[in-house]
N, C-alpha and C positions, 0 to 999 in steps of 0.2 A: 504494500500500500504506500503511495507517495506520502511524503512528509506533511504537506499542508492539510490534506483531509484527516490524517491521523491526529494531528495536533488539535484541529477543530473538534473532532469527535471526542477526544479525551478531555478537552476543556469543557465541552457541553456536558459530558458525563459527570465530571467532577463538580461543576457548578450546579447542576440539577440536583445531585445528591445533597450538596451543601445547602442549597436553598430549601429543598423540601424538608430536610432535617431541622433547619433553622425555624421554619414556619410551622412545623408540626406541633401539636399540643403534646405536652409531656405526659399528661394523664390519659388513661383510656387506651393505651397501646396494646393491641392483641397481636402477638408475634405470629399467630397462625392465620391471621386475616388476610386472605388474598395475596399470594406471593407476587401476582402480576402488578400489584400496587407498590412493590418495594421501590425505594428511590433509585436503585441501580437499574431496574427494569424500565422505569419511567425515563431515566436519563438516556438509556440506549435508544428508545423510541425517538426522543427529541434529537439525538445525535444523527440518526439515520435520516430524519426529515430534513435537517439543516444541511447535511451533505448532499442530498438530492437537490435542494434549492441552490446551493453553491454551484453545482454542476450546471444547472439551468442558467444561472446568472452569468457564469463564465462564458457560456456559448453566446449569450447576448451582449457580451462585452460591457456589462453594467459597471459604473464607477464603484470603487471599493467602499467608499463611505456610504453609498446608498445600499450596497449589499449588506454591510454590517448593521445599518439602521433597520432595514426591513427584517432581517433575521432576528435581531434583538427584540423587535416588537412582537414578532410571532412567538419567540421563545418566552417572552413575558406573559403572553396570553396562555401559552401552554402551561407555564409554571402556575399561574393562577388557577387554571382548571385542575391541575394535578393536586394543588393544595386543597381545593374543594373536595375532590374525590377522596383524598387521603383523610381529611377531617370527617367526611361522611362515613368512611369505612371504619375509622378508629374510634370516633367519639359519638357521632350522631346515630350510629346503628344501635347504640346501647340505650337510647332515649328517643323521645318524640320531638325531634327538631323539624321545623318547616324549612323549606329552601331559603326563605328570607333570613331565618335565624342562623342558618349555616353561613350564609354570606356575611352576616354581621359579625360573626366570629372569625371568618377566614380573611376578609379584606384587611382589617387592621393588623392582623398577624403577618400578612404577606407583603405589605407595602415596603417596609424597610429592607427585607431580605431580597425582594425582587429588584428594587432599585439598586442596591449594592452589587448583587450578583449580575444583574443585567448590564450595569456600567462596566464591570470587570470583563464580561463576555464581549461586549461591543468593542472595548479598547483593545483587548488581546486579539480578537478576530481581525480587527482593522490592521493591526501590526502584522499579523501572519499573512493576510492577503496582500498587503502593501509590499512586504518583503518578497513574496512570491512573484508579484508583478515586476519588481525591480530586477530580480534575477532573470525573469523571462525576457526583459527588454535588453539585457546585456548581450 
């Protein structure tokens, strides 16, 4: 696997796991609840989606800053939905939460973690893609 996609995939996996663990509630964790909702599995899905998008963007010769911004926005939406599903599986399944009540718990818990992890992902991806473009032009 070439270096650029591998770095982006590993960065996505690491930051997704970090963000989901950071935003997850500490109480109500059931270790046996849906292995597909583990942060590692959720990170792998996001990484594959973003690698596919990067391939499409590269074929269209889209500017690096725009690629990083679009992918960061999509990743932030993905992280928010992952936080919702994780909260629903870990906490709300034990009680009678409505969808609105779940969002009132998830949104405040996710804002800081998504902002910090999204900024880190955007900056690192921009650097990776810019360096790959510089090497390609030489």
